[in-house]
C-alpha positions in Angstrom: -35.5 -52.2 47.7 -38.2 -49.6 46.6 -41.8 -49.7 47.2 -43.8 -48.2 44.3 -47.4 -47.3 44.3 -49.2 -47.2 40.9 -52.4 -45.5 40.3 -55.0 -45.7 37.4 -57.1 -42.6 38.3 -60.8 -42.3 37.8 -63.7 -40.2 39.2 -65.8 -43.3 40.0 -63.2 -46.2 40.1 -59.4 -45.5 40.9 -57.2 -48.6 40.7 -53.9 -48.8 42.9 -51.2 -51.4 43.1 -48.1 -51.6 45.1 -44.8 -53.6 44.0 -41.4 -53.7 45.5 -38.4 -53.6 43.4 -35.0 -54.8 44.6 -32.5 -54.7 41.7 -34.1 -56.3 38.8 -36.6 -58.5 41.0 -40.1 -57.3 41.3 -42.4 -58.6 44.0 -46.5 -58.0 44.2 -47.5 -56.6 47.5 -51.2 -55.5 47.2 -53.8 -54.0 44.7 -57.3 -53.2 44.6 -59.9 -50.5 43.5 -61.1 -47.4 45.4 -64.8 -47.5 44.4 -66.5 -44.1 44.8 -70.3 -43.9 45.5 -72.0 -42.5 42.2 -74.5 -40.5 44.3 -71.6 -38.4 45.7 -70.9 -34.9 43.9 -67.4 -34.6 42.4 -65.8 -32.4 45.2 -66.8 -35.4 47.6 -65.7 -38.1 45.4 -62.3 -36.3 45.1 -62.0 -36.1 48.8 -62.8 -39.7 49.0 -59.9 -40.4 46.5 -57.4 -38.3 48.4 -58.5 -39.9 51.6 -58.2 -43.6 50.2 -54.8 -42.8 48.7 -53.6 -41.3 52.0 -54.6 -44.3 53.7 -53.0 -46.6 51.3 -49.5 -44.6 51.7 -50.0 -44.6 55.3 -50.3 -48.6 55.3 -47.7 -49.5 53.0 -45.2 -46.7 52.9 -44.3 -46.5 49.2 -41.3 -44.2 48.4 -42.5 -43.6 44.8 -45.9 -43.0 43.0 -46.5 -43.5 39.5 -49.7 -42.1 37.8 -51.2 -42.6 34.3 -51.4 -39.5 32.5 -54.8 -38.1 31.2 -55.6 -39.1 27.7 -58.4 -37.2 25.8 -61.6 -39.0 26.8 -64.9 -39.2 24.9 -65.7 -35.7 26.1 -64.0 -32.7 27.5 -66.0 -33.2 30.7 -64.9 -36.6 31.1 -61.2 -35.5 30.6 -61.7 -32.6 33.1 -63.1 -35.2 36.0 -60.3 -37.6 35.2 -57.7 -34.9 35.4 -59.3 -33.7 38.9 -59.3 -37.3 40.2 -55.6 -37.6 39.0 -54.8 -34.5 40.9 -56.5 -35.6 44.1 -54.4 -38.9 44.1 -51.1 -36.9 43.2 -51.7 -34.4 46.2 -52.2 -37.3 48.5 -48.9 -38.7 47.4 -47.1 -35.3 47.5 -48.7 -34.7 50.9 -46.8 -37.8 52.1 -43.5 -36.6 50.5 -43.6 -39.3 47.6 -41.6 -38.9 44.5 -44.5 -38.8 41.8 -43.9 -39.8 38.2 -46.4 -39.8 35.3 -46.6 -42.1 32.3 -48.7 -42.0 29.0 -50.9 -45.0 28.8 -49.3 -45.9 25.6 -46.0 -46.1 27.4 -47.3 -48.1 30.0 -48.7 -50.8 27.5 -45.6 -50.8 25.7 -43.4 -51.5 28.8 -45.9 -54.3 30.0 -47.2 -55.8 26.9 -44.8 -54.9 24.3 -47.2 -52.8 22.3 -48.9 -49.5 22.9 -52.2 -50.7 21.5 -52.6 -53.4 23.9 -56.4 -54.1 25.3 -57.4 -54.5 28.8 -57.1 -58.1 28.7 -53.7 -58.3 27.3 -52.6 -55.9 30.2 -54.3 -58.1 32.8 -52.6 -61.2 31.4 -49.3 -59.8 31.4 -49.6 -58.2 34.9 -50.6 -61.6 36.1 -47.6 -63.4 34.4 -45.0 -60.8 35.4 -46.0 -60.7 39.0 -46.6 -64.3 39.1 -50.3 -63.9 40.3 -52.6 -66.9 40.9 -55.3 -64.9 38.9 -55.6 -61.8 36.7 -56.4 -58.7 39.0 -59.4 -56.6 38.4 -59.2 -54.4 35.4 -58.5 -51.0 37.1 -56.1 -52.8 39.5 -54.2 -54.5 36.7 -53.9 -51.0 34.9 -52.4 -49.5 38.2 -50.0 -52.3 38.7 -49.0 -51.7 35.0 -48.3 -48.2 35.8 -46.0 -49.3 38.9 -44.2 -51.9 36.5 -43.8 -49.2 33.7 -42.1 -47.1 36.5 -39.9 -49.7 37.8 -38.7 -50.8 34.4 -38.0 -47.1 33.5 -36.0 -46.5 36.5 -34.0 -49.8 36.3 -33.2 -48.8 32.7 -32.1 -45.3 33.6 -29.8 -46.6 36.5 -28.5 -49.2 33.9 -27.7 -46.3 31.3 -26.0 -44.0 33.7 -23.8 -46.9 34.9 -22.7 -47.8 31.3 -19.3 -46.3 30.2 -19.9 -46.2 26.6 -21.9 -47.7 23.5 -20.4 -50.0 21.2 -22.2 -51.1 18.0 -25.4 -49.9 19.4 -25.1 -51.5 22.7 -24.1 -50.4 26.4 -20.7 -51.7 27.6 
């Protein structure tokens, strides 16, 4: 049984989602959004992200963290702020000795929805469906849960590959 913390970083809103993976079974634990007051300067916002993620880790005791990689935003300034928010979350996880993994947004969408070009509503719907939730999580929380699901699926597939003896007609046996 592995508890995975997924993070969708942002300098104003950072989504988080926790799932538990046992074999091929996945169970929802918690999710939400860390909302940072807009009047705070960037260094203060980064501190808030660090403290909030540290608190989540202390409360739920995940062993692995999956974080969405930075994509090229509308401006270089936005990309830099996103990267710094990501860094604050990663340092919070690393300071608690979590194994940290990074995934591109397209890979996350491909893993959860089936297409790397999926929109936010499709991601929300599939997260709701895959985790048997009563309603779709908030957008940033759904993205974080999608990152955690992507990691769980990737790790499960890697374990399956390493246990295979050989390929036959393009299939593992």
